[in-house]
HTML snippet that shows the backbone in 3Dmol.js (N, CA, C, O; Angstrom):
<script src="https://3Dmol.org/build/3Dmol-min.js"></script>
<div id="view" style="width:600px;height:400px;position:relative"></div>
<script>
const pdb = `
ATOM      1  N   MET A   1      63.877 101.736  27.155  1.00  0.00           N
ATOM      2  CA  MET A   1      65.105 101.187  28.224  1.00  0.00           C
ATOM      3  C   MET A   1      65.049 102.137  29.259  1.00  0.00           C
ATOM      4  O   MET A   1      64.924 103.333  28.998  1.00  0.00           O
ATOM      5  N   ARG A   2      65.145 101.635  30.627  1.00  0.00           N
ATOM      6  CA  ARG A   2      65.034 102.077  31.759  1.00  0.00           C
ATOM      7  C   ARG A   2      66.442 101.815  32.477  1.00  0.00           C
ATOM      8  O   ARG A   2      67.222 100.886  32.270  1.00  0.00           O
ATOM      9  N   GLU A   3      66.549 102.812  33.318  1.00  0.00           N
ATOM     10  CA  GLU A   3      68.050 102.792  34.327  1.00  0.00           C
ATOM     11  C   GLU A   3      67.593 103.149  35.615  1.00  0.00           C
ATOM     12  O   GLU A   3      66.641 103.908  35.794  1.00  0.00           O
ATOM     13  N   TYR A   4      68.273 102.598  36.549  1.00  0.00           N
ATOM     14  CA  TYR A   4      68.167 103.098  38.047  1.00  0.00           C
ATOM     15  C   TYR A   4      68.978 104.083  38.390  1.00  0.00           C
ATOM     16  O   TYR A   4      70.149 104.095  38.009  1.00  0.00           O
ATOM     17  N   VAL A   5      68.449 105.047  39.165  1.00  0.00           N
ATOM     18  CA  VAL A   5      68.935 106.361  39.652  1.00  0.00           C
ATOM     19  C   VAL A   5      68.722 106.295  41.107  1.00  0.00           C
ATOM     20  O   VAL A   5      67.892 105.558  41.638  1.00  0.00           O
ATOM     21  N   THR A   6      69.633 107.227  41.820  1.00  0.00           N
ATOM     22  CA  THR A   6      69.566 107.144  43.294  1.00  0.00           C
ATOM     23  C   THR A   6      68.840 108.642  43.482  1.00  0.00           C
ATOM     24  O   THR A   6      69.005 109.521  42.637  1.00  0.00           O
ATOM     25  N   LEU A   7      68.117 108.817  44.532  1.00  0.00           N
ATOM     26  CA  LEU A   7      67.472 110.208  44.806  1.00  0.00           C
ATOM     27  C   LEU A   7      68.388 110.605  46.139  1.00  0.00           C
ATOM     28  O   LEU A   7      68.578 109.794  47.046  1.00  0.00           O
ATOM     29  N   GLU A   8      68.918 111.921  46.144  1.00  0.00           N
ATOM     30  CA  GLU A   8      69.551 112.349  47.123  1.00  0.00           C
ATOM     31  C   GLU A   8      68.766 113.461  47.639  1.00  0.00           C
ATOM     32  O   GLU A   8      68.169 114.173  46.831  1.00  0.00           O
ATOM     33  N   CYS A   9      68.687 113.718  48.995  1.00  0.00           N
ATOM     34  CA  CYS A   9      68.227 114.714  49.732  1.00  0.00           C
ATOM     35  C   CYS A   9      68.855 116.145  49.407  1.00  0.00           C
ATOM     36  O   CYS A   9      70.083 116.212  49.378  1.00  0.00           O
ATOM     37  N   GLY A  10      68.057 117.369  49.146  1.00  0.00           N
ATOM     38  CA  GLY A  10      68.641 118.383  48.788  1.00  0.00           C
ATOM     39  C   GLY A  10      69.214 119.218  49.766  1.00  0.00           C
ATOM     40  O   GLY A  10      69.917 120.150  49.378  1.00  0.00           O
ATOM     41  N   GLU A  11      68.988 118.997  51.255  1.00  0.00           N
ATOM     42  CA  GLU A  11      69.252 119.698  52.316  1.00  0.00           C
ATOM     43  C   GLU A  11      70.399 118.939  52.929  1.00  0.00           C
ATOM     44  O   GLU A  11      71.495 119.498  52.943  1.00  0.00           O
ATOM     45  N   CYS A  12      70.270 117.643  53.476  1.00  0.00           N
ATOM     46  CA  CYS A  12      71.436 117.016  54.144  1.00  0.00           C
ATOM     47  C   CYS A  12      72.227 116.144  53.302  1.00  0.00           C
ATOM     48  O   CYS A  12      73.300 115.760  53.766  1.00  0.00           O
ATOM     49  N   GLY A  13      71.856 115.736  52.052  1.00  0.00           N
ATOM     50  CA  GLY A  13      72.694 115.085  51.076  1.00  0.00           C
ATOM     51  C   GLY A  13      72.743 113.566  51.265  1.00  0.00           C
ATOM     52  O   GLY A  13      73.583 112.904  50.656  1.00  0.00           O
ATOM     53  N   GLU A  14      71.956 113.062  52.007  1.00  0.00           N
ATOM     54  CA  GLU A  14      71.696 111.516  52.235  1.00  0.00           C
ATOM     55  C   GLU A  14      70.881 111.003  51.008  1.00  0.00           C
ATOM     56  O   GLU A  14      69.969 111.655  50.501  1.00  0.00           O
ATOM     57  N   ARG A  15      71.301 109.749  50.567  1.00  0.00           N
ATOM     58  CA  ARG A  15      70.830 109.050  49.501  1.00  0.00           C
ATOM     59  C   ARG A  15      69.733 108.124  50.063  1.00  0.00           C
ATOM     60  O   ARG A  15      69.966 107.008  50.525  1.00  0.00           O
ATOM     61  N   ASN A  16      68.589 108.658  49.984  1.00  0.00           N
ATOM     62  CA  ASN A  16      67.493 107.769  50.600  1.00  0.00           C
ATOM     63  C   ASN A  16      66.772 106.752  49.657  1.00  0.00           C
ATOM     64  O   ASN A  16      66.353 105.694  50.126  1.00  0.00           O
ATOM     65  N   TYR A  17      66.619 107.060  48.314  1.00  0.00           N
ATOM     66  CA  TYR A  17      65.561 106.362  47.688  1.00  0.00           C
ATOM     67  C   TYR A  17      66.525 105.953  46.292  1.00  0.00           C
ATOM     68  O   TYR A  17      67.532 106.546  45.905  1.00  0.00           O
ATOM     69  N   ARG A  18      65.837 104.686  45.651  1.00  0.00           N
ATOM     70  CA  ARG A  18      66.401 104.158  44.397  1.00  0.00           C
ATOM     71  C   ARG A  18      65.307 103.990  43.413  1.00  0.00           C
ATOM     72  O   ARG A  18      64.395 103.234  43.747  1.00  0.00           O
ATOM     73  N   THR A  19      65.244 104.566  42.259  1.00  0.00           N
ATOM     74  CA  THR A  19      63.799 104.403  41.620  1.00  0.00           C
ATOM     75  C   THR A  19      64.460 104.178  39.971  1.00  0.00           C
ATOM     76  O   THR A  19      65.661 104.309  39.734  1.00  0.00           O
ATOM     77  N   GLN A  20      63.591 103.877  39.088  1.00  0.00           N
ATOM     78  CA  GLN A  20      63.983 103.775  37.798  1.00  0.00           C
ATOM     79  C   GLN A  20      63.357 105.056  36.951  1.00  0.00           C
ATOM     80  O   GLN A  20      62.375 105.735  37.249  1.00  0.00           O
ATOM     81  N   ARG A  21      64.222 105.171  35.817  1.00  0.00           N
ATOM     82  CA  ARG A  21      63.674 106.163  34.917  1.00  0.00           C
ATOM     83  C   ARG A  21      64.022 105.908  33.378  1.00  0.00           C
ATOM     84  O   ARG A  21      65.014 105.242  33.082  1.00  0.00           O
ATOM     85  N   GLN A  22      63.194 106.447  32.421  1.00  0.00           N
ATOM     86  CA  GLN A  22      63.540 106.118  31.104  1.00  0.00           C
ATOM     87  C   GLN A  22      64.909 106.770  30.618  1.00  0.00           C
ATOM     88  O   GLN A  22      65.132 107.910  31.023  1.00  0.00           O
ATOM     89  N   THR A  23      65.715 106.247  29.907  1.00  0.00           N
ATOM     90  CA  THR A  23      66.890 106.750  29.398  1.00  0.00           C
ATOM     91  C   THR A  23      66.552 107.575  28.159  1.00  0.00           C
ATOM     92  O   THR A  23      67.340 108.486  27.905  1.00  0.00           O
ATOM     93  N   ARG A  24      65.398 107.384  27.262  1.00  0.00           N
ATOM     94  CA  ARG A  24      65.261 108.125  26.149  1.00  0.00           C
ATOM     95  C   ARG A  24      64.461 109.389  26.606  1.00  0.00           C
ATOM     96  O   ARG A  24      63.870 109.410  27.685  1.00  0.00           O
ATOM     97  N   GLY A  25      64.471 110.347  25.812  1.00  0.00           N
ATOM     98  CA  GLY A  25      63.779 111.707  25.924  1.00  0.00           C
ATOM     99  C   GLY A  25      64.561 112.913  26.215  1.00  0.00           C
ATOM    100  O   GLY A  25      64.098 114.014  25.915  1.00  0.00           O
ATOM    101  N   GLY A  26      65.572 112.811  26.707  1.00  0.00           N
ATOM    102  CA  GLY A  26      66.481 114.281  26.925  1.00  0.00           C
ATOM    103  C   GLY A  26      65.827 115.013  27.854  1.00  0.00           C
ATOM    104  O   GLY A  26      65.956 116.225  27.687  1.00  0.00           O
ATOM    105  N   GLU A  27      65.049 114.625  28.942  1.00  0.00           N
ATOM    106  CA  GLU A  27      64.502 115.374  29.929  1.00  0.00           C
ATOM    107  C   GLU A  27      65.719 115.744  30.829  1.00  0.00           C
ATOM    108  O   GLU A  27      66.825 115.207  30.757  1.00  0.00           O
ATOM    109  N   GLY A  28      65.367 116.713  31.668  1.00  0.00           N
ATOM    110  CA  GLY A  28      66.351 117.068  32.695  1.00  0.00           C
ATOM    111  C   GLY A  28      66.370 115.963  33.809  1.00  0.00           C
ATOM    112  O   GLY A  28      65.873 114.853  33.619  1.00  0.00           O
ATOM    113  N   LYS A  29      66.994 116.347  35.025  1.00  0.00           N
ATOM    114  CA  LYS A  29      67.253 115.463  35.941  1.00  0.00           C
ATOM    115  C   LYS A  29      65.888 115.392  36.813  1.00  0.00           C
ATOM    116  O   LYS A  29      65.205 116.401  36.988  1.00  0.00           O
ATOM    117  N   LEU A  30      65.526 114.067  37.372  1.00  0.00           N
ATOM    118  CA  LEU A  30      64.338 113.768  37.956  1.00  0.00           C
ATOM    119  C   LEU A  30      64.359 114.541  39.310  1.00  0.00           C
ATOM    120  O   LEU A  30      65.431 114.461  39.910  1.00  0.00           O
ATOM    121  N   GLN A  31      63.512 115.172  39.821  1.00  0.00           N
ATOM    122  CA  GLN A  31      63.319 115.795  41.098  1.00  0.00           C
ATOM    123  C   GLN A  31      61.862 115.670  41.545  1.00  0.00           C
ATOM    124  O   GLN A  31      60.885 116.060  40.906  1.00  0.00           O
ATOM    125  N   LEU A  32      61.860 114.948  42.974  1.00  0.00           N
ATOM    126  CA  LEU A  32      60.669 114.603  43.563  1.00  0.00           C
ATOM    127  C   LEU A  32      60.700 115.133  45.028  1.00  0.00           C
ATOM    128  O   LEU A  32      61.753 115.326  45.636  1.00  0.00           O
ATOM    129  N   LYS A  33      59.474 115.349  45.539  1.00  0.00           N
ATOM    130  CA  LYS A  33      59.528 115.743  47.044  1.00  0.00           C
ATOM    131  C   LYS A  33      59.115 114.450  47.874  1.00  0.00           C
ATOM    132  O   LYS A  33      57.972 113.994  47.915  1.00  0.00           O
ATOM    133  N   LYS A  34      60.108 113.989  48.458  1.00  0.00           N
ATOM    134  CA  LYS A  34      60.085 112.883  49.242  1.00  0.00           C
ATOM    135  C   LYS A  34      60.278 112.927  50.784  1.00  0.00           C
ATOM    136  O   LYS A  34      60.759 113.979  51.207  1.00  0.00           O
ATOM    137  N   PHE A  35      60.030 112.112  51.555  1.00  0.00           N
ATOM    138  CA  PHE A  35      60.393 112.309  53.009  1.00  0.00           C
ATOM    139  C   PHE A  35      61.859 111.681  53.324  1.00  0.00           C
ATOM    140  O   PHE A  35      62.219 110.532  53.066  1.00  0.00           O
ATOM    141  N   CYS A  36      62.522 112.582  53.865  1.00  0.00           N
ATOM    142  CA  CYS A  36      63.935 112.134  54.494  1.00  0.00           C
ATOM    143  C   CYS A  36      63.995 111.803  55.906  1.00  0.00           C
ATOM    144  O   CYS A  36      63.756 112.658  56.759  1.00  0.00           O
ATOM    145  N   SER A  37      64.303 110.595  56.200  1.00  0.00           N
ATOM    146  CA  SER A  37      64.437 110.292  57.554  1.00  0.00           C
ATOM    147  C   SER A  37      65.379 110.905  58.505  1.00  0.00           C
ATOM    148  O   SER A  37      65.206 111.038  59.717  1.00  0.00           O
ATOM    149  N   ARG A  38      66.526 111.306  57.716  1.00  0.00           N
ATOM    150  CA  ARG A  38      67.375 112.090  58.605  1.00  0.00           C
ATOM    151  C   ARG A  38      66.904 113.456  58.938  1.00  0.00           C
ATOM    152  O   ARG A  38      67.066 113.908  60.072  1.00  0.00           O
ATOM    153  N   CYS A  39      66.248 114.223  57.865  1.00  0.00           N
ATOM    154  CA  CYS A  39      65.778 115.514  58.318  1.00  0.00           C
ATOM    155  C   CYS A  39      64.530 115.565  59.050  1.00  0.00           C
ATOM    156  O   CYS A  39      64.228 116.476  59.820  1.00  0.00           O
ATOM    157  N   GLY A  40      63.672 114.349  58.728  1.00  0.00           N
ATOM    158  CA  GLY A  40      62.302 114.216  59.566  1.00  0.00           C
ATOM    159  C   GLY A  40      61.302 115.021  58.875  1.00  0.00           C
ATOM    160  O   GLY A  40      60.254 115.260  59.475  1.00  0.00           O
ATOM    161  N   LYS A  41      61.497 115.514  57.589  1.00  0.00           N
ATOM    162  CA  LYS A  41      60.477 116.282  56.908  1.00  0.00           C
ATOM    163  C   LYS A  41      60.465 116.038  55.414  1.00  0.00           C
ATOM    164  O   LYS A  41      61.407 115.364  54.998  1.00  0.00           O
ATOM    165  N   HIS A  42      59.772 116.367  54.725  1.00  0.00           N
ATOM    166  CA  HIS A  42      59.502 116.302  53.177  1.00  0.00           C
ATOM    167  C   HIS A  42      60.348 117.365  52.711  1.00  0.00           C
ATOM    168  O   HIS A  42      60.244 118.529  53.097  1.00  0.00           O
ATOM    169  N   THR A  43      61.339 116.872  51.722  1.00  0.00           N
ATOM    170  CA  THR A  43      62.369 117.962  51.179  1.00  0.00           C
ATOM    171  C   THR A  43      62.440 117.451  49.590  1.00  0.00           C
ATOM    172  O   THR A  43      62.006 116.386  49.152  1.00  0.00           O
ATOM    173  N   GLY A  44      63.023 118.377  48.949  1.00  0.00           N
ATOM    174  CA  GLY A  44      63.166 118.035  47.503  1.00  0.00           C
ATOM    175  C   GLY A  44      64.433 116.960  47.442  1.00  0.00           C
ATOM    176  O   GLY A  44      65.473 117.008  48.100  1.00  0.00           O
ATOM    177  N   HIS A  45      64.072 116.083  46.559  1.00  0.00           N
ATOM    178  CA  HIS A  45      65.327 114.930  46.324  1.00  0.00           C
ATOM    179  C   HIS A  45      65.703 114.973  44.876  1.00  0.00           C
ATOM    180  O   HIS A  45      64.831 114.873  44.013  1.00  0.00           O
ATOM    181  N   LYS A  46      66.881 115.107  44.598  1.00  0.00           N
ATOM    182  CA  LYS A  46      67.198 115.214  43.207  1.00  0.00           C
ATOM    183  C   LYS A  46      68.012 113.973  42.569  1.00  0.00           C
ATOM    184  O   LYS A  46      68.805 113.355  43.280  1.00  0.00           O
ATOM    185  N   GLU A  47      67.828 113.655  41.361  1.00  0.00           N
ATOM    186  CA  GLU A  47      68.633 112.419  40.974  1.00  0.00           C
ATOM    187  C   GLU A  47      70.228 112.483  40.930  1.00  0.00           C
ATOM    188  O   GLU A  47      70.901 113.454  40.585  1.00  0.00           O
ATOM    189  N   ARG A  48      70.633 111.373  41.307  1.00  0.00           N
ATOM    190  CA  ARG A  48      72.267 111.117  41.372  1.00  0.00           C
ATOM    191  C   ARG A  48      72.249 109.806  40.740  1.00  0.00           C
ATOM    192  O   ARG A  48      71.395 108.959  41.001  1.00  0.00           O
ATOM    193  N   LYS A  49      73.325 109.624  39.797  1.00  0.00           N
ATOM    194  CA  LYS A  49      73.750 108.543  39.397  1.00  0.00           C
ATOM    195  C   LYS A  49      74.498 107.635  40.422  1.00  0.00           C
ATOM    196  O   LYS A  49      74.962 108.128  41.450  1.00  0.00           O
ATOM    197  N   LYS A  50      74.599 106.465  40.171  1.00  0.00           N
ATOM    198  CA  LYS A  50      75.371 105.607  41.258  1.00  0.00           C
ATOM    199  C   LYS A  50      76.409 105.942  41.792  1.00  0.00           C
ATOM    200  O   LYS A  50      76.938 105.209  42.627  1.00  0.00           O
TER     201      LYS A  50
END
`;
const viewer = $3Dmol.createViewer("view");
viewer.addModel(pdb, "pdb");
viewer.setStyle({}, {cartoon: {color: "spectrum"}});
viewer.zoomTo();
viewer.render();
</script>
């Protein structure tokens, strides 16, 4: 089963991306390096629930 999560910029806090992840597995929170349009550079984005 999959669920939607929102990715939030670690520096400015803007929620830029929405993606899916599996609910099973017991992994930690999803963290990806993505481009933030507000900061203008690639930053770490962490998973946030809706």
